[in-house]
Each structure stands twice: as C-alpha cells, then as structure tokens.
C-alpha positions as CSV (number, residue, x, y, z in Angstrom):
1,M,0.0,0.0,0.0
2,S,1.4,3.3,-1.1
3,K,1.8,6.3,1.4
4,K,-1.1,8.1,-0.3
5,T,-3.4,5.2,0.2
6,S,-2.4,4.9,3.8
7,R,-3.0,8.6,4.7
8,V,-6.5,8.6,3.0
9,L,-7.3,5.5,5.1
10,H,-6.3,7.1,8.4
11,I,-8.3,10.3,7.6
12,G,-11.4,8.3,6.8
13,V,-11.1,6.3,10.1
14,A,-10.8,9.6,12.0
15,I,-13.8,11.1,10.3
16,L,-15.7,7.9,11.0
17,L,-14.9,8.1,14.8
18,I,-15.8,11.8,15.0
19,A,-19.2,11.2,13.4
20,L,-19.9,8.1,15.7
21,G,-19.0,10.3,18.8
22,A,-21.3,13.0,17.7
23,V,-24.2,10.7,17.1
24,L,-23.5,9.0,20.6
25,L,-23.6,12.4,22.2
26,K,-26.8,13.4,20.7
27,T,-28.4,10.1,21.7
28,L,-27.2,10.6,25.3
29,S,-28.5,14.2,25.6
30,A,-31.8,13.2,24.2
31,S,-32.3,10.6,26.8
32,K,-31.2,12.8,29.9
33,P,-34.1,14.0,32.1
34,K,-34.7,17.7,32.3
35,I,-33.7,19.4,35.7
36,K,-36.6,21.3,37.2
37,K,-35.9,24.7,38.9
38,K,-36.6,25.0,42.6
39,K,-36.8,28.0,44.8
40,P,-34.3,27.6,47.9
41,A,-36.0,27.0,51.3
42,A,-36.3,30.1,53.4
43,A,-33.7,30.3,56.2
44,V,-35.2,29.7,59.8
45,T,-34.1,31.9,62.6
46,F,-32.6,30.2,65.6
47,V,-33.5,31.8,69.0
48,R,-32.5,31.0,72.5
49,T,-35.5,30.5,74.9
50,M,-36.5,29.7,78.5
51,R,-39.5,27.9,79.8
52,V,-41.6,29.9,82.1
53,A,-42.5,28.6,85.6
54,T,-45.5,30.4,87.1
55,G,-46.3,30.4,90.8
56,A,-46.2,32.5,94.0
57,H,-43.3,34.8,93.9
58,A,-42.3,37.4,96.5
59,V,-41.3,40.9,95.4
60,R,-37.5,41.2,96.0
61,I,-36.3,44.9,96.8
62,L,-32.5,45.2,96.6
63,S,-30.5,48.1,98.0
64,E,-27.2,48.7,99.4
65,G,-25.9,50.2,102.7
66,T,-23.3,50.3,105.4
67,V,-23.5,48.4,108.7
68,R,-23.8,50.6,111.9
69,A,-24.0,49.7,115.5
70,D,-27.4,50.3,117.1
71,M,-25.6,52.1,120.1
72,E,-22.3,53.8,120.0
73,I,-21.0,55.9,122.8
74,E,-17.9,57.6,124.2
75,L,-16.8,56.3,127.6
76,L,-16.6,59.4,130.0
77,P,-15.7,59.3,133.6
78,Q,-18.1,61.1,136.0
79,V,-15.3,61.7,138.6
80,G,-11.7,62.6,138.2
81,G,-8.7,60.9,139.6
82,K,-5.8,58.5,139.0
83,V,-6.5,55.3,137.0
84,V,-5.6,52.2,139.1
85,Y,-7.1,49.5,136.8
86,V,-7.8,49.1,133.2
87,S,-9.6,45.9,132.0
88,P,-7.8,43.7,129.4
89,S,-11.0,44.1,127.2
90,L,-10.5,47.9,127.1
91,V,-8.4,47.9,124.0
92,N,-9.2,48.6,120.4
93,G,-11.3,45.5,119.1
94,G,-11.7,44.2,122.7
95,Y,-15.1,42.5,123.5
96,F,-16.9,42.9,126.9
97,K,-20.1,41.9,128.5
98,K,-22.7,44.3,130.2
99,R,-21.7,45.2,133.8
100,D,-18.1,44.1,133.3
101,V,-15.6,46.4,135.1
102,L,-13.7,48.3,132.4
103,L,-11.8,50.8,134.5
104,R,-11.2,51.8,138.2
105,I,-10.2,55.3,139.5
106,D,-8.4,55.6,142.8
107,P,-11.1,55.6,145.4
108,V,-9.2,56.8,148.6
109,D,-10.3,60.5,148.2
110,Y,-13.9,59.5,147.7
111,E,-13.8,57.0,150.7
112,L,-12.6,59.9,152.9
113,A,-15.4,62.2,151.6
114,L,-17.9,59.5,152.4
115,T,-16.5,59.1,155.8
116,L,-16.9,62.8,156.4
117,A,-20.4,62.9,155.0
118,R,-21.4,60.1,157.2
119,A,-20.1,62.0,160.2
120,K,-22.0,65.1,159.3
121,V,-25.2,63.1,159.0
122,K,-24.6,61.8,162.5
123,D,-24.0,65.3,163.8
124,S,-27.1,66.6,162.1
125,E,-29.3,63.8,163.4
126,A,-28.0,64.6,167.1
127,N,-28.8,68.3,166.5
128,L,-32.2,67.5,165.2
129,R,-33.0,65.2,168.2
130,I,-31.9,68.0,170.6
131,A,-34.1,70.6,168.7
132,E,-37.1,68.1,169.0
133,E,-36.5,67.8,172.7
134,E,-36.1,71.5,173.3
135,S,-39.3,72.1,171.3
136,A,-41.2,69.5,173.3
137,A,-39.9,71.0,176.5
138,A,-40.9,74.5,175.5
139,K,-44.5,73.4,174.6
140,E,-44.8,71.6,178.0
141,E,-43.6,74.8,179.9
142,W,-46.2,76.8,177.9
143,R,-49.0,74.5,179.1
144,F,-47.7,74.6,182.7
145,L,-47.6,78.4,182.9
146,N,-51.1,78.7,181.4
147,L,-52.9,76.1,183.4
148,E,-55.4,78.6,184.9
149,D,-55.9,80.4,181.5
150,Q,-57.8,79.6,178.6
151,K,-54.6,79.8,176.5
152,A,-53.6,76.4,178.0
153,E,-55.8,74.7,175.4
154,E,-54.3,76.6,172.5
155,A,-51.0,75.8,170.7
156,P,-48.1,77.9,171.8
157,P,-46.7,80.5,169.4
158,P,-44.0,79.0,166.9
159,L,-41.2,81.0,168.4
160,V,-42.1,79.7,171.9
161,A,-42.3,76.1,170.6
162,K,-39.0,76.6,168.9
163,E,-40.4,75.5,165.5
164,P,-38.0,77.6,163.4
165,Q,-35.0,75.8,165.2
166,L,-36.7,72.4,164.6
167,A,-37.1,73.2,160.9
168,A,-33.6,74.4,160.5
169,A,-32.1,71.2,162.3
170,Q,-34.4,69.1,159.9
171,A,-33.2,71.1,156.9
172,K,-29.6,70.7,157.9
173,L,-30.1,66.9,158.2
174,D,-31.7,66.8,154.7
175,A,-28.8,68.6,153.3
176,E,-26.3,66.3,155.0
177,L,-28.2,63.3,153.8
178,A,-28.0,64.6,150.2
179,E,-24.2,65.2,150.6
180,L,-24.0,61.6,151.8
181,K,-25.8,60.4,148.8
182,K,-23.6,62.5,146.6
183,A,-20.5,61.0,148.3
184,E,-21.8,57.5,147.8
185,L,-22.4,58.1,144.1
186,A,-19.0,59.6,143.6
187,L,-17.3,56.6,145.3
188,E,-19.6,54.2,143.2
189,R,-18.4,56.1,140.0
190,T,-14.9,55.4,140.6
191,V,-15.7,52.0,139.1
192,I,-16.7,52.3,135.4
193,R,-18.8,49.4,134.1
194,A,-19.9,48.4,130.6
195,P,-23.4,49.8,129.8
196,F,-24.1,46.9,127.3
197,N,-22.6,44.0,125.6
198,G,-20.1,45.4,123.1
199,R,-16.8,46.0,121.6
200,V,-14.1,48.8,121.7
201,S,-13.6,50.8,118.5
202,E,-11.0,53.1,120.2
203,E,-9.2,53.8,123.5
204,S,-6.9,56.3,124.9
205,V,-6.4,55.5,128.7
206,D,-3.9,53.5,130.7
207,V,-3.0,52.6,134.5
208,G,-1.4,55.5,136.2
209,Q,-2.9,58.2,134.1
210,Y,-4.9,61.1,135.8
211,V,-8.3,61.6,134.2
212,S,-10.7,64.4,134.7
213,K,-14.5,64.4,134.8
214,A,-16.1,64.0,131.2
215,Q,-12.7,63.2,129.5
216,P,-13.0,60.9,126.6
217,L,-11.5,57.6,127.4
218,A,-12.8,55.2,124.8
219,S,-15.3,54.6,122.1
220,L,-17.8,51.7,122.5
221,Y,-20.4,50.2,120.4
222,S,-23.2,47.5,121.1
223,T,-22.8,44.1,119.7
224,D,-26.4,43.0,120.4
225,V,-28.1,44.8,117.4
226,A,-26.7,46.2,114.2
227,Q,-28.7,48.4,111.7
228,I,-28.3,49.3,108.0
229,V,-30.0,52.4,106.5
230,V,-30.7,51.7,102.9
231,P,-32.2,54.2,100.3
232,L,-35.2,53.1,98.5
233,E,-37.3,54.8,95.8
234,N,-40.8,56.0,96.7
235,E,-42.6,53.5,94.4
236,G,-40.8,50.6,96.1
237,L,-42.6,51.2,99.4
238,M,-46.0,49.8,98.0
239,W,-44.5,46.2,98.1
240,F,-43.5,45.9,101.8
241,H,-44.4,47.1,105.3
242,V,-42.5,49.8,107.1
243,P,-43.9,50.4,110.8
244,G,-45.0,54.0,111.2
245,L,-44.8,54.8,107.5
246,T,-46.8,52.4,105.4
247,P,-50.5,51.2,106.1
248,G,-50.9,48.2,108.4
249,S,-49.8,47.2,111.9
250,G,-47.4,44.6,113.3
251,P,-43.7,44.1,112.6
252,G,-42.0,45.1,109.4
253,S,-41.2,43.1,106.5
254,D,-38.5,40.4,106.7
255,A,-35.1,41.0,105.0
256,L,-31.8,39.3,104.3
257,V,-28.4,41.1,104.5
258,H,-25.7,39.7,102.1
259,A,-22.1,40.5,102.3
260,N,-18.8,39.1,101.1
261,F,-16.5,38.8,104.0
262,A,-13.4,36.7,104.7
263,G,-13.6,35.2,101.3
264,K,-17.1,33.9,101.4
265,K,-20.7,35.1,100.9
266,R,-22.4,35.5,104.2
267,T,-26.1,36.1,105.0
268,W,-27.9,37.4,108.0
269,P,-31.8,37.5,108.7
270,A,-33.1,41.0,109.3
271,V,-36.3,43.0,109.7
272,V,-37.5,46.5,108.5
273,V,-38.1,48.5,111.7
274,R,-38.7,52.1,110.6
275,A,-38.1,54.9,108.2
276,Q,-35.9,57.9,108.9
277,G,-37.6,61.2,109.7
278,K,-37.5,62.7,106.2
279,L,-36.8,62.1,102.5
280,D,-33.4,62.9,101.2
281,E,-33.7,66.4,99.7
282,Q,-31.3,65.6,96.8
283,T,-32.1,62.1,95.8
284,R,-35.8,62.1,97.0
285,M,-35.2,58.6,98.3
286,V,-36.6,57.3,101.5
287,N,-34.1,55.9,104.0
288,I,-35.3,52.6,105.4
289,V,-33.7,51.2,108.6
290,V,-33.1,47.4,108.7
291,R,-32.4,45.8,112.0
292,V,-30.2,42.6,112.6
293,E,-30.3,40.8,115.8
294,N,-27.1,39.3,117.3
295,P,-24.8,40.2,114.5
296,F,-21.8,38.8,116.3
297,A,-23.5,35.4,117.0
298,K,-21.5,33.6,114.3
299,K,-18.0,34.2,112.9
300,P,-17.1,36.3,111.0
301,P,-19.6,38.8,112.5
302,L,-21.6,41.5,110.7
303,I,-19.0,44.1,111.7
304,P,-19.9,47.8,111.5
305,G,-18.5,49.6,108.5
306,L,-19.1,46.5,106.3
307,F,-20.7,47.4,102.9
308,V,-23.8,45.1,102.4
309,T,-26.6,44.3,100.0
310,V,-30.1,44.1,101.7
311,E,-32.8,42.1,100.2
312,I,-36.4,43.0,101.5
313,R,-38.9,40.4,101.0
314,G,-42.1,42.2,99.9
315,S,-45.7,41.0,99.0
316,V,-46.3,37.6,97.3
317,I,-47.8,37.7,93.8
318,K,-49.7,34.5,92.9
319,D,-49.5,33.1,89.4
320,S,-46.5,35.3,88.5
321,A,-43.2,34.6,86.7
322,I,-39.6,35.7,86.8
323,I,-37.8,36.2,83.5
324,P,-34.4,37.6,82.5
325,R,-34.4,41.3,81.8
326,A,-33.1,40.6,78.5
327,A,-36.3,39.0,77.6
328,L,-38.4,42.2,78.3
329,R,-39.0,44.2,75.0
330,Q,-40.1,47.8,74.7
331,G,-40.9,48.1,78.5
332,D,-44.0,45.7,78.7
333,M,-43.5,43.1,75.7
334,V,-42.2,39.7,75.5
335,W,-41.6,37.3,72.6
336,V,-43.3,34.0,72.9
337,V,-42.8,30.9,70.8
338,D,-46.1,29.1,70.2
339,K,-46.6,25.4,69.6
340,D,-46.3,25.8,65.8
341,G,-42.8,27.2,66.1
342,R,-43.8,30.8,65.5
343,L,-42.8,33.9,67.3
344,R,-45.6,35.9,68.9
345,F,-45.6,39.3,70.4
346,R,-47.1,39.3,73.9
347,N,-47.9,42.3,76.2
348,V,-47.3,41.5,79.9
349,E,-47.8,43.4,83.2
350,V,-44.4,44.2,84.9
351,A,-44.6,44.1,88.7
352,R,-41.1,45.1,89.3
353,I,-37.6,45.2,87.6
354,Q,-34.7,44.4,89.9
355,N,-31.1,44.0,88.5
356,N,-31.2,41.3,85.9
357,D,-34.7,39.9,86.8
358,V,-38.1,41.0,85.9
359,L,-41.2,40.0,87.9
360,I,-44.1,39.5,85.6
361,S,-47.6,39.6,87.4
362,S,-49.8,38.6,84.5
363,G,-49.5,37.8,80.8
364,L,-47.6,34.6,80.7
365,K,-48.6,31.1,81.2
366,D,-46.9,28.2,82.8
367,R,-44.4,26.3,80.6
368,E,-44.5,28.9,77.8
369,L,-41.4,29.5,75.8
370,V,-39.9,33.0,76.1
371,V,-37.3,34.3,73.8
372,V,-34.2,35.6,75.7
373,S,-31.8,36.3,72.7
374,P,-31.7,39.5,70.8
375,L,-32.9,39.7,67.2
376,K,-32.3,42.5,64.6
377,A,-35.3,41.8,62.4
378,V,-38.3,40.3,63.9
379,S,-42.0,40.1,63.0
380,D,-45.1,38.7,64.7
381,G,-45.7,35.2,63.4
382,M,-42.2,34.5,61.9
383,A,-40.9,31.1,62.0
384,V,-38.2,30.2,64.4
385,R,-36.3,27.2,65.8
386,T,-35.6,27.3,69.5
387,V,-32.5,26.5,71.5
388,R,-33.0,26.3,75.2
389,A,-30.9,28.7,77.1
390,G,-27.9,26.9,78.4
391,K,-29.1,23.5,76.9
392,G,-29.2,21.9,73.5
393,A,-31.5,22.6,70.6
394,G,-35.1,22.3,71.0
395,K,-37.9,21.9,68.5
C-alpha cells in the first residue's frame, strides 16, 4: 500500500470516529431527564428560649448600705482621779459583757469624803434630836404656865415652841443626807462598768494616768444589734411594710443582709423596723432602717463599717413569673414561641424590675417558651427554631 493510500485511510477512520461520537453524544443528551428549577427554602432563625414557671413569687427589693451599730457611745468618767485598773478588754477591738468592770479610779479620796459625809449626818441627826426635845420642853412649859388660863388649850406660838429651830435642824439633816448620797455616788463612780454587751472601737487610757471628769477615754459600740440604712425609691414602698410609714400594723417586712467577708458570701436575717424622719432632699429617696439581731453570734460577724446588700422580702404575687431582663422588650412586651414554632408578640404586666430579673404579674402562662436572645429583624408570626438557654437545641 502506497503512502497516499495509507493517509487517506487514516483520515477516513478519524472522520468516522468523530461522526460516531457526535451521534452518541446526541443520543445521550436526548435521553437525559430535564432538571426542574426549585426555589431555595427560606432560612429559619434560631432563638434562645427559656421555659416559664409560674407560681407565687415574693417581690424582692434590693438596696445597699453600710452596717452601723445600734448604740455607739464615748466612755466618759463622772469623777476625776488616778486610774488604778484598766480591763484587758479595754483595747481597740476588745469584747466585753454588760456590767463588766472596764476601769477603776483611785477611790481613796472618795472614801474619805464618804466618811466625812456620814459623820456630818450623825451630827445633824443629833442636833435634830436636841431641837425636838427642846421644842417639846418649850411646849410643856407653855401649858404649865397657862394652866389657869384659857390659852392652855391653845397651841403655843411658833417661836415659843422653837419651831424655826426645829425646821432648821431638819433642813440641815436633809442637806447632809444629800451630801452623803452624793459622796456614795462619787465613790460608786470610781468603778466604770460596761453599759451593754459590746466592743471597743477606740481607747486612749492606761493605768497611772490622771483623768478628769467627762474626759473621753474610749469609744464603745453595742454588739447586740446592728442596723443598716438603705435608700429606696418612693414607688418601692408599695410592696412591703414599714412600721409607722406604710398602712398596716405589726412588725416590718423580713429581709436578708448579704455580704462578702473573709472570702465567702455571708447572709444574716433581718427585719425592717422604721423609716428615717424625712426624705433625702437631693435624691428624693426614702431611707429605710433594717435591724439585725445578734450580728456577732457567728464568725465572722456582721461588723460595723461593712458594705452590704439588703434584700427585702415584699408582697407575694400569685401566678407570677420571673424572666431575665433581656427577655423584656419595649418596656412591657415579650416574645413567645407558640406550639407551631412561630414567634408571637405578647404584652405583659410588669410588677417590678430588679437588677437582671423581671417579675411578671400577668400575661404569661406556665411552661410557655419566652425568647431571651436579641434579634435585629423580627415580626409577629415569623417561624423560628428554638434553642433552650444553656441547653441543646429544641424543636
């Protein structure tokens, strides 16, 4: 076979293969099913929700304040003299019980004064007895001299009966008795006792020191009771009882005092006892006094100066619910997910907002799902998928 014939043959084979491929491609294309166009499914928004639990909830009113002692005094002597004894408890931070001896002043001078006062009383008593006898003798002599006269039946004149001398002797005795009482009190006051159970916050006295009357020696405060003054807005008073301020009788509302002290959170029971005399003119807040009994009963104690949070337990609202503050929209609206997975707008009645919680008095049913996550674009009735807050995905 010549070269020319071979080339023609190759070209013919190539053309035949190309023709067969074209026929085969056309056949396959004709048998392929047509693809139908579909609209993409709309994206469903995921939201975090919480399940509502309705029931009886107490209104919680929170405020902050500083612990103060119910009684705080300066220890002042009522007599002067040299200090001969100071109690080991009379130091900064020392504890003492009521009637404990805190300090003694040298009593010698006052014992001598008491002895002299007693002697003067004895002398005055003797003078009074003499005056009484002289008065009785004068009266008897008057009757004897006037036996035959009608004047015998009459009382003798005061001067004759020595009544002025008798009155002066009695007055002298009364004065000496008063001086005796004064001397006894002065001697008694050389011993200074604790007026209550308490603690020393400051002291400035020691043995051998001469102290004068009314000289400050120490600062003491009571450990039996502590109090905290907390400011509250006027509207908050409707939820709890303040004796002497809000309607009703009986003791004030219960409260709890919370503080972080010694590395742990501590809580003490308390009670509202009164309101201070007037509103704060600058803040227009009402200062409420909360009382804590036995603040030093457990360790660490509720010490004066500690900054605390006071939680007042107010009225109980039935069929109410507590939701996070983030779930409240536009002041009085929440977003609820219905059983069909659609978001619904719901107006509710807000009883009180406190920190991160909102107490809803009406508008929510038990076990309803409330949306707590923020959404930029939202509409009433939009389809959503829920994710329980802090848990896995829900329906």
